C-alpha positions as CSV (number, residue, x, y, z in Angstrom):
1,X,-136.3,-39.7,-35.2
2,X,-136.0,-37.1,-32.2
3,X,-139.5,-37.6,-30.8
4,X,-141.2,-35.2,-28.8
5,X,-138.6,-33.0,-26.9
6,X,-140.7,-29.6,-26.0
7,X,-140.2,-30.4,-22.2
8,X,-136.1,-29.7,-23.0
9,X,-136.8,-26.3,-23.7
10,X,-137.5,-23.7,-21.0
11,X,-138.9,-20.7,-23.2
12,X,-139.1,-18.4,-20.3
13,X,-135.7,-19.3,-18.9
14,X,-132.5,-17.0,-18.7
15,X,-130.7,-19.0,-21.6
16,X,-132.0,-18.3,-25.0
17,X,-134.1,-20.8,-26.6
18,X,-131.5,-21.5,-29.6
19,X,-128.8,-21.8,-27.2
20,X,-130.9,-24.4,-25.2
21,X,-131.6,-26.3,-28.6
22,X,-127.7,-26.3,-29.5
23,X,-126.9,-27.4,-26.0
24,X,-129.3,-30.3,-26.1
25,X,-128.2,-31.4,-29.4
26,X,-124.7,-31.3,-28.7
27,X,-125.2,-33.0,-25.5
28,X,-126.7,-36.1,-27.7
29,X,-123.5,-36.0,-29.8
30,X,-121.5,-36.1,-26.8
31,X,-123.2,-39.1,-25.2
32,X,-123.4,-41.1,-28.5
33,X,-127.3,-40.6,-29.0
34,X,-126.6,-38.9,-32.2
35,X,-123.7,-40.6,-33.9
36,X,-120.7,-39.2,-35.6
37,X,-121.3,-38.8,-39.4
38,X,-125.3,-39.3,-39.0
39,X,-127.8,-37.0,-40.9
40,X,-129.8,-34.9,-38.7
41,X,-133.7,-34.7,-39.3
42,X,-134.7,-31.6,-41.5
43,X,-134.9,-28.3,-39.8
44,X,-138.9,-28.4,-39.9
45,X,-138.6,-31.6,-38.0
46,X,-136.6,-30.5,-35.4
47,X,-138.6,-27.2,-34.8
48,X,-141.6,-29.6,-34.3
49,X,-139.8,-32.0,-32.1
50,X,-138.6,-29.2,-29.8
51,X,-141.7,-26.7,-30.3
52,X,-139.6,-24.2,-31.5
53,X,-139.5,-21.9,-35.1
54,X,-137.2,-23.1,-37.9
55,X,-135.4,-19.8,-37.4
56,X,-134.5,-20.7,-33.9
57,X,-133.3,-24.2,-35.4
58,X,-131.4,-22.3,-38.1
59,X,-130.0,-20.1,-35.4
60,X,-129.0,-23.4,-33.3
61,X,-127.3,-25.2,-36.2
62,X,-125.5,-22.1,-37.2
63,X,-123.7,-22.2,-33.4
64,X,-123.2,-25.9,-33.7
65,X,-121.5,-25.4,-37.0
66,X,-119.2,-22.9,-35.7
67,X,-118.6,-25.0,-32.8
68,X,-117.6,-27.8,-35.1
69,X,-120.4,-30.1,-33.9
70,X,-122.3,-30.3,-37.2
71,X,-121.4,-30.0,-40.9
72,X,-123.7,-28.5,-43.5
73,X,-123.5,-29.8,-47.1
74,X,-125.9,-28.0,-49.4
75,X,-128.3,-30.1,-50.9
76,X,-127.5,-33.0,-48.9
77,X,-128.4,-31.9,-45.2
78,X,-126.8,-31.4,-41.8
79,X,-124.5,-34.1,-40.7
80,X,-122.8,-35.0,-37.0
81,X,-119.2,-34.1,-37.5
82,X,-116.9,-37.1,-37.5
């Protein structure tokens, strides 16, 4: 669903990888590329798309959840907030 996004992450940059990931996904939500209410891919798929670990994805999702960008429903998945 997301495609190859490895070029969007600067592993040696001053901004942490999880923050870059969170910012990139939030930008997609803001631009409408990820529609409100849509289900995000599994964390393993996101990790593969960005070339990061699942732990990094979990940290990014925790931040996005705290910021109100995504909603996590246990057993159903992670969704873009409406």
